[in-house]
N, C-alpha and C positions, 0 to 999 in steps of 0.2 A: 084303443091308441094306436095310431102311429110309431113311429120310428123317430118323425120328425115331432111328432107330440110329444113325444119322453123328452126328449133335448128340448123340448121349448119350455115348455108346463115340469118339469123333474128336476131342472136341471139343478138347484142348490143339494137337494138330496143327489144326486149323482156328484156336483164335485166334492160333495161333504164326505160319503163311503172316502172316494178317493186320496180325497187330505187327510183324514186316519191313516186309514192304509198303507201313506206311502209314509204316514210319522211314525206307525209304527216298526215300522222295515228298517230302519235304522242304517238310514245308505247315512253313506259320510259323511259326503256336501251336504246331502239334504237336513240331515239333523242340526247341523250347523243355523239353519234356518228358524224363521216363524214360521207357526201355523200362518199370518194373511201373506207370505213372503211362497211359502210353497200352495195358496188356493191363488194364487197370481199365474205363478208359474202351469199351474193344470184349469186354470180358466180356459188360457190362451191358446193351450194344448188343446180344448173343450172343443172352443170355441170355432180354428179350425179343423173339425174331423167333424162340428155341429156343418162350416159351409161346407166341407165334402160332400156330404151330405142334402148337404140344397142343389150343388149344384150338380151334383153326377159325377163327380170329376176331382181326384188327387192335387190339382198341379197345384193349385195353393198352399196345399199342407207341403208337397215338396219345396217347395219355396222357406215355406218352414221353417224344413226341421234341416235343411240348407244351417241358416240362418243360426239356427239352435245350439246346433252340432256345432260350429267354429266359437259362440260366446259360451256352454260350459265345455270343451275341449279347451279355454283359454282360462275359464275357470280352476282347472285341475280336476272337472268330475269325469272318473270312468266314465269306458261306453257304456258295461256294467247298469250303472246307476242309472244310467238314462234309460234307458231298453223296457227298466224296470218299474220307468214314472210310467211310461206308456204303458204296460203292461197290466198297470195296477189300473191304469182308465179305461182301460177294453176289459178286466174283469169286472168291472163296477157297472160298465155297461151292459156288459152279457147279464150281467143279474136281476137289474132292471127293465132290461127287458121281456126275464120270462117273468116277472111281475107283473108288468104292465104294460104291453103292446099287446095290441088282438091275438091269439095264440094262432093263426095262418098268417099274420104278419113275422110271425119270432124270426121260425128261420133265416130265410129273408133278410131281416135287420140284424144278425148277429154274423150271417156274412159278408153284408156292408162294411161291419164295424171292421168284422176279422181283416181285412180286403186293405182298406183303408192304413190302418194301424200296421197293421205287417208289412203296406211301401212304408208308412215312412219311421219303422224301423226297422229295416233294407236300408233306407234310405240315409238311416243315420250312422250303422254301422258303416259303406263306401264311406260318409264323407270323416271319418274317423278315421279309417285307413288310408286316406288322402293326407288328412292334418296330422299323420307321424311320419310320414317320411320325410 
C-alpha cells in the first residue's frame, strides 16, 4: 500500500485514532467540543494533508493554516492547543504508515507527512505571532 492508498482506504481509522487521542489530551478548548466537532476539524486538516500529498505541494495547506490560525486565535485557542492537534494527526499518520504502507515506502511516507505538517506548524506559529502584535 502506498501513502495515498493509506489516506484513501484507512481515512476513517486515522481520523478515529486522531479524535480519540485529541479527546484524551483534554486541551482547554477542544474538551469543550463534541466528538463530531473535533472530527470535523480533524477531517479538514486531514483533507488538506491528503490534497498536499496528491499534488506534492504545501501551498494549499499553508492557505488553510492561515485561515485556521485566524479562527482559532479569535476563539481564544492557545497556539500550543492547535499545535498539539496537528501533532496528534502526525503521530497517527506515522503509526498507520508503519502498519499498512509497504515497507520500502514507509520512510518516504513518514518524511512527506512530517515535512508537510512541520511546515504547517511553522506557519501556524508565524501567524499566531503576527496576530499577537
